[in-house]
N, C-alpha and C positions, 0 to 999 in steps of 0.2 A: 484273651478277656477272662477275668475270674469267674463268670457265670458259666463258660465253656465246659469245663472240668467236672462238674456236679451233674450237668445234663448228660454228657457223655458216658458217665459212670452208672446213670441209671438206665442205660441203655438206648438213648434216643439215637437214630440214624445221624451220623455227623453232617450230611446235606441238611436236614432237617432242623438241627440245631444252628446252624450257621444261618440258613433263611430267617428263622426266628428271632435272632439276635440282631440281624442288620434290621428286620422290619422294626423292632423294638427302637434302634437306634434312630432311624429314618423318622418315625412318628413319635418320638419322644415329647413334644411340646403340644401334641394334638389331642383333643378329648377323644375319650373312648367312643367307638360309634355304637347305634343303638342295635345295628344289625352285623353281630359277630360273624355271622356265616358269610357275609361278603368279604371280611378280610382273610378267613381261611381260605376264600377260593381266589385271591387277587394274585397270590405270588406262592406257587408251589415250585420247587425246585425241578429242574429238567427230568432228571430220573423219574420223579413221581407223574409228571405230566406227561411223559411218553408210556408211561404203563398202563396197562389194561385195567388193573385191580387197583384197589385200596390196598397201600403200604401195611397196614395192620391186620390184613387177612392171613398174610403169612404167619405173622406172630398168634392170631387166634388158632390157626391149624396146629402150630407148633406146641402150644399149651393145651389144646383140646389131645393132642396126641401122647404129650406127657402124663395128662390125668385119665389116659386111657379110654376116651369118649371118642366117636365116631362122626363124622360131619353127614348130616342127613342131605337131602336135594335142595331143602330150601334152606340150608345153613345154619338150622337149629341143630343143636346137640341131641342125639338120640337118647343119651343117658340122664335126660334131664327129668325132673320131678314134677312134670306139670305145670300148673299155674302158681304153686306155692315155692318160694323159695327156702331153701334150707341152707345148713352148713355142713362141712364135710363129715362131721360125726353124725348127722340124722337132721330131720326136721326139728325147727324148734319149737316147740309148742307152747311154753311158758316162760316165765322169768321166775328164778329161784333168790331169794334174800339168804346170802351167804352167812348173816350173822344170826339168823333166828330159824331160818329155814322153811319160811311161809312160801307158798306158791303162788302166782299171780297171773292171770290171762294174758294181761296186755301191760305195757311200760304205763300207760295211764294210770293202773291201779298200783303198781310199783313204784312210781313217782310219789303218789298220796302216802304210800306208805312209809318211803322215805323221808318226806316232811314231818310225818306224825312222828315216827320212832326215832328218827335221827339217823337211822342205817343207812350206809352209804355203799355197801359192796353187793352187787347183784349179779348172777350169772344165767346164762340162757339154758334152759332144761328141756328134753324130749319128753318129760312127763305130760301127761294131757289132764286138764283137769275136766273131769266127768260131768255132765249136764245133771242138776238135782231132779230126781225122782218127785211124784206129786208128794210122796209121804216124808220124804227130806225136806220139800218145801214148807210142808204144815208144821214139820218139828222144829224148822228155824224161825218159822213165823209165830210160835208159841214160845219158843225163847226170847226172840225179842221183844214181843210184848209183855213176858215177865219181867226183862230187864227194865224196860219203860216204866213198867208200874212200881219197879223200885227206886229208879231215879225219883219219880214222883213223890214217894213216900219220903225218902231222905230229903229233898228239896222242901216239902211243907213242914218236915220237923225242923229243918234249919230257921225257915221263915217265921215259926211260930216262937 
């Protein structure tokens, strides 16, 4: 089969590839079941059905060994960073526009910037955006009020 070689090149075990392709051939004209968990439990290759653990446990252990992490008693990596997800270079704390250099707290703000400015190149950043102090908040509020007054003045001049 032509689908077999790519799956094997991705590193899937041959017996799992064979059983998956056989399942697809047998169920080609049937609708997709609503409970996909039942499908995965229906036909396991004999080597996996006889085993005591999941076949992916060995892969996870090998990956953690390669990354230098040890397995805890619960199966969680001891080298993890708690509840936050992170990249290998550190925790991602913001998103930076590669074109203008502005930093955003989250993807929502970055998407808004992309729509308004037309910028389309962003990168993850480890820079943390610090919370504004009360003094900074007052300064920003004064700036916004001043800009609003300027816009109103321009608008009234244009209407007159």
